[in-house]
Steps between C-alpha positions, in 0.01 A plus 500: 500500500866529436647566161775263411847652502550406136178677404604818678849487346348463155270799554785711635717414198221614268398821678785594734809700417722203586445147630497603869282810462180419684449856624428681174134588446491299177615180674267555796201556270580181307536292818175635644322434170608136511364471854171665398458256212566207733246623756241559229527136399490399868167677546341312213535184711469647853210742474462558875862582578434857617825539694711448191267725303590786734867431431428509128339842534807626687728368224294666230513831686877473546545427130277797418720730710817368335349554156403855594857566616647351182263706285614816675872416466521336155195481276673281237586227753146527638343439159744219423438308822121539473511359148733210586307395812159572342385718788198721447 
């Protein structure tokens, strides 16, 4: 699955520091969240796709690490991004 360039640009504009900032933790978390949501829908149709399921678990773990880092560095941004993306 590839995210469309327009979709990534839109996410980066919302969560990044500027329009080309794809490296900030906030932008990375938002991009990964979009991929996780896409894969979740994918698995509703393709129940036996275990290879992609492993990739989903890796993405969730990476997002978890980024959230932990963001929580340690800036608790306000952490709370804001969790609320906006509706992450538990």
